[in-house]
N, CA, C and O atoms as a Tinker XYZ file with bonds, in Angstrom:
   204  protein
     1  N      0.851000   -1.199000    0.053000    73     2
     2  CA     0.018000   -0.013000   -0.035000    64     1     3
     3  C      0.879000    1.259000   -0.030000    63     2     4     5
     4  O      0.577000    2.209000   -0.752000    81     3
     5  N      1.940000    1.282000    0.774000    73     3     6
     6  CA     2.846000    2.459000    0.791000    64     5     7
     7  C      3.450000    2.724000   -0.605000    63     6     8     9
     8  O      3.573000    3.866000   -1.047000    81     7
     9  N      3.810000    1.651000   -1.258000    73     7    10
    10  CA     4.348000    1.861000   -2.588000    64     9    11
    11  C      3.384000    2.611000   -3.477000    63    10    12    13
    12  O      3.755000    3.531000   -4.206000    81    11
    13  N      2.155000    2.196000   -3.398000    73    11    14
    14  CA     1.136000    2.875000   -4.255000    64    13    15
    15  C      0.946000    4.337000   -3.879000    63    14    16    17
    16  O      0.703000    5.174000   -4.749000    81    15
    17  N      1.051000    4.651000   -2.608000    73    15    18
    18  CA     0.879000    6.016000   -2.184000    64    17    19
    19  C      2.021000    6.888000   -2.766000    63    18    20    21
    20  O      1.800000    7.978000   -3.293000    81    19
    21  N      3.248000    6.348000   -2.642000    73    19    22
    22  CA     4.363000    7.090000   -3.150000    64    21    23
    23  C      4.303000    7.212000   -4.625000    63    22    24    25
    24  O      4.639000    8.267000   -5.163000    81    23
    25  N      3.895000    6.198000   -5.304000    73    23    26
    26  CA     3.723000    6.295000   -6.791000    64    25    27
    27  C      2.681000    7.309000   -7.179000    63    26    28    29
    28  O      2.857000    8.044000   -8.151000    81    27
    29  N      1.572000    7.360000   -6.415000    73    27    30
    30  CA     0.508000    8.301000   -6.698000    64    29    31
    31  C      0.975000    9.698000   -6.457000    63    30    32    33
    32  O      0.632000   10.618000   -7.201000    81    31
    33  N      1.807000    9.877000   -5.356000    73    31    34
    34  CA     2.322000   11.272000   -5.073000    64    33    35
    35  C      3.246000   11.686000   -6.165000    63    34    36    37
    36  O      3.159000   12.831000   -6.608000    81    35
    37  N      4.101000   10.869000   -6.622000    73    35    38
    38  CA     5.056000   11.183000   -7.722000    64    37    39
    39  C      4.273000   11.566000   -8.963000    63    38    40    41
    40  O      4.583000   12.551000   -9.632000    81    39
    41  N      3.240000   10.762000   -9.264000    73    39    42
    42  CA     2.475000   11.120000  -10.442000    64    41    43
    43  C      1.729000   12.450000  -10.372000    63    42    44    45
    44  O      1.587000   13.158000  -11.370000    81    43
    45  N      1.241000   12.779000   -9.131000    73    43    46
    46  CA     0.624000   14.106000   -8.919000    64    45    47
    47  C      1.614000   15.248000   -9.003000    63    46    48    49
    48  O      1.310000   16.316000   -9.535000    81    47
    49  N      2.798000   15.013000   -8.472000    73    47    50
    50  CA     3.892000   16.036000   -8.609000    64    49    51
    51  C      4.279000   16.279000  -10.019000    63    50    52    53
    52  O      4.499000   17.423000  -10.420000    81    51
    53  N      4.373000   15.191000  -10.817000    73    51    54
    54  CA     4.677000   15.309000  -12.213000    64    53    55
    55  C      3.604000   16.121000  -12.956000    63    54    56    57
    56  O      3.920000   16.901000  -13.854000    81    55
    57  N      2.369000   15.935000  -12.583000    73    55    58
    58  CA     1.271000   16.650000  -13.231000    64    57    59
    59  C      1.329000   18.125000  -12.886000    63    58    60    61
    60  O      1.020000   18.969000  -13.727000    81    59
    61  N      1.717000   18.449000  -11.669000    73    59    62
    62  CA     1.715000   19.888000  -11.267000    64    61    63
    63  C      2.791000   20.660000  -11.949000    63    62    64    65
    64  O      2.626000   21.862000  -12.156000    81    63
    65  N      3.895000   20.042000  -12.315000    73    63    66
    66  CA     4.988000   20.780000  -13.030000    64    65    67
    67  C      4.487000   21.230000  -14.346000    63    66    68    69
    68  O      3.997000   20.437000  -15.150000    81    67
    69  N      4.610000   22.547000  -14.582000    73    67    70
    70  CA     4.183000   23.008000  -15.920000    64    69    71
    71  C      5.219000   22.542000  -17.028000    63    70    72    73
    72  O      6.416000   22.405000  -16.776000    81    71
    73  N      4.719000   22.336000  -18.145000    73    71    74
    74  CA     5.488000   21.792000  -19.258000    64    73    75
    75  C      6.301000   22.986000  -19.806000    63    74    76    77
    76  O      5.755000   24.086000  -19.889000    81    75
    77  N      7.536000   22.819000  -20.167000    73    75    78
    78  CA     8.355000   23.844000  -20.766000    64    77    79
    79  C      9.108000   24.678000  -19.840000    63    78    80    81
    80  O      9.544000   25.744000  -20.276000    81    79
    81  N      9.339000   24.338000  -18.560000    73    79    82
    82  CA    10.106000   25.097000  -17.628000    64    81    83
    83  C     11.539000   24.457000  -17.381000    63    82    84    85
    84  O     12.171000   24.720000  -16.358000    81    83
    85  N     11.985000   23.672000  -18.289000    73    83    86
    86  CA    13.335000   23.142000  -18.144000    64    85    87
    87  C     14.387000   24.181000  -18.655000    63    86    88    89
    88  O     13.999000   25.149000  -19.309000    81    87
    89  N     15.641000   24.009000  -18.385000    73    87    90
    90  CA    16.627000   24.983000  -18.638000    64    89    91
    91  C     16.665000   25.249000  -20.177000    63    90    92    93
    92  O     16.683000   26.396000  -20.623000    81    91
    93  N     16.675000   24.192000  -20.927000    73    91    94
    94  CA    16.853000   24.338000  -22.370000    64    93    95
    95  C     15.734000   25.195000  -23.025000    63    94    96    97
    96  O     15.979000   26.003000  -23.920000    81    95
    97  N     14.496000   24.971000  -22.527000    73    95    98
    98  CA    13.337000   25.733000  -23.064000    64    97    99
    99  C     13.453000   27.200000  -22.681000    63    98   100   101
   100  O     13.208000   28.081000  -23.505000    81    99
   101  N     13.820000   27.461000  -21.448000    73    99   102
   102  CA    13.936000   28.855000  -21.017000    64   101   103
   103  C     15.103000   29.564000  -21.799000    63   102   104   105
   104  O     14.951000   30.711000  -22.221000    81   103
   105  N     16.171000   28.922000  -21.970000    73   103   106
   106  CA    17.259000   29.549000  -22.731000    64   105   107
   107  C     16.866000   29.746000  -24.180000    63   106   108   109
   108  O     17.255000   30.771000  -24.739000    81   107
   109  N     16.131000   28.864000  -24.845000    73   107   110
   110  CA    15.730000   29.035000  -26.164000    64   109   111
   111  C     14.766000   30.166000  -26.297000    63   110   112   113
   112  O     14.791000   30.874000  -27.304000    81   111
   113  N     13.890000   30.375000  -25.300000    73   111   114
   114  CA    12.940000   31.587000  -25.276000    64   113   115
   115  C     13.770000   32.806000  -25.176000    63   114   116   117
   116  O     13.538000   33.746000  -25.937000    81   115
   117  N     14.776000   32.873000  -24.249000    73   115   118
   118  CA    15.565000   34.067000  -24.140000    64   117   119
   119  C     16.314000   34.421000  -25.387000    63   118   120   121
   120  O     16.423000   35.591000  -25.754000    81   119
   121  N     16.834000   33.399000  -26.045000    73   119   122
   122  CA    17.587000   33.616000  -27.316000    64   121   123
   123  C     16.610000   34.125000  -28.401000    63   122   124   125
   124  O     16.998000   34.983000  -29.193000    81   123
   125  N     15.436000   33.659000  -28.459000    73   123   126
   126  CA    14.455000   34.076000  -29.400000    64   125   127
   127  C     14.034000   35.574000  -29.135000    63   126   128   129
   128  O     13.934000   36.382000  -30.058000    81   127
   129  N     13.809000   35.875000  -27.892000    73   127   130
   130  CA    13.484000   37.290000  -27.561000    64   129   131
   131  C     14.603000   38.292000  -27.867000    63   130   132   133
   132  O     14.364000   39.379000  -28.394000    81   131
   133  N     15.836000   37.888000  -27.518000    73   131   134
   134  CA    16.917000   38.745000  -27.794000    64   133   135
   135  C     17.174000   38.921000  -29.322000    63   134   136   137
   136  O     17.574000   39.985000  -29.794000    81   135
   137  N     16.928000   37.844000  -30.036000    73   135   138
   138  CA    17.102000   37.903000  -31.504000    64   137   139
   139  C     15.988000   38.769000  -32.163000    63   138   140   141
   140  O     16.237000   39.485000  -33.133000    81   139
   141  N     14.830000   38.683000  -31.640000    73   139   142
   142  CA    13.706000   39.541000  -32.129000    64   141   143
   143  C     13.937000   40.996000  -31.846000    63   142   144   145
   144  O     13.656000   41.860000  -32.676000    81   143
   145  N     14.471000   41.271000  -30.625000    73   143   146
   146  CA    14.715000   42.658000  -30.235000    64   145   147
   147  C     15.840000   43.202000  -31.091000    63   146   148   149
   148  O     15.749000   44.356000  -31.512000    81   147
   149  N     16.891000   42.456000  -31.378000    73   147   150
   150  CA    18.015000   42.941000  -32.154000    64   149   151
   151  C     17.490000   43.274000  -33.592000    63   150   152   153
   152  O     17.915000   44.279000  -34.162000    81   151
   153  N     16.616000   42.489000  -34.160000    73   151   154
   154  CA    16.053000   42.722000  -35.439000    64   153   155
   155  C     15.239000   44.020000  -35.461000    63   154   156   157
   156  O     15.321000   44.774000  -36.431000    81   155
   157  N     14.489000   44.281000  -34.459000    73   155   158
   158  CA    13.687000   45.562000  -34.434000    64   157   159
   159  C     14.629000   46.709000  -34.280000    63   158   160   161
   160  O     14.403000   47.741000  -34.913000    81   159
   161  N     15.687000   46.617000  -33.477000    73   159   162
   162  CA    16.627000   47.663000  -33.369000    64   161   163
   163  C     17.298000   47.970000  -34.717000    63   162   164   165
   164  O     17.392000   49.133000  -35.111000    81   163
   165  N     17.751000   46.957000  -35.405000    73   163   166
   166  CA    18.374000   47.218000  -36.684000    64   165   167
   167  C     17.412000   47.864000  -37.688000    63   166   168   169
   168  O     17.824000   48.703000  -38.489000    81   167
   169  N     16.178000   47.489000  -37.648000    73   167   170
   170  CA    15.228000   48.122000  -38.565000    64   169   171
   171  C     15.049000   49.584000  -38.257000    63   170   172   173
   172  O     14.944000   50.408000  -39.165000    81   171
   173  N     15.010000   49.935000  -36.897000    73   171   174
   174  CA    14.906000   51.387000  -36.537000    64   173   175
   175  C     16.081000   52.110000  -36.976000    63   174   176   177
   176  O     15.966000   53.227000  -37.481000    81   175
   177  N     17.284000   51.508000  -36.807000    73   175   178
   178  CA    18.506000   52.226000  -37.329000    64   177   179
   179  C     18.450000   52.528000  -38.738000    63   178   180   181
   180  O     18.804000   53.629000  -39.159000    81   179
   181  N     17.984000   51.523000  -39.561000    73   179   182
   182  CA    17.916000   51.747000  -40.965000    64   181   183
   183  C     16.951000   52.869000  -41.329000    63   182   184   185
   184  O     17.233000   53.653000  -42.235000    81   183
   185  N     15.806000   52.958000  -40.628000    73   183   186
   186  CA    14.868000   54.031000  -40.850000    64   185   187
   187  C     15.427000   55.331000  -40.421000    63   186   188   189
   188  O     15.107000   56.332000  -41.062000    81   187
   189  N     16.205000   55.428000  -39.435000    73   187   190
   190  CA    16.738000   56.698000  -39.007000    64   189   191
   191  C     17.718000   57.153000  -40.048000    63   190   192   193
   192  O     17.725000   58.343000  -40.363000    81   191
   193  N     18.515000   56.336000  -40.587000    73   191   194
   194  CA    19.555000   56.766000  -41.546000    64   193   195
   195  C     18.828000   57.167000  -42.895000    63   194   196   197
   196  O     19.295000   58.064000  -43.597000    81   195
   197  N     17.762000   56.536000  -43.217000    73   195   198
   198  CA    17.105000   56.882000  -44.509000    64   197   199
   199  C     16.389000   58.244000  -44.482000    63   198   200   201
   200  O     16.142000   58.852000  -45.523000    81   199
   201  N     16.062000   58.703000  -43.263000    73   199   202
   202  CA    15.409000   59.991000  -43.217000    64   201   203
   203  C     16.315000   61.103000  -43.573000    63   202   204
   204  O     15.899000   62.261000  -43.578000    81   203
């Protein structure tokens, strides 16, 4: 009976953890955000020079 309780607790803990919060996912999100921000900055610089 105790083994079942432990197994059930582990399954519940696994369900509580949100998907996508591992280190690789977080880093890939950061890289994507930084890349998109650098693209926007370069577009603004091009527009400033063309005026």
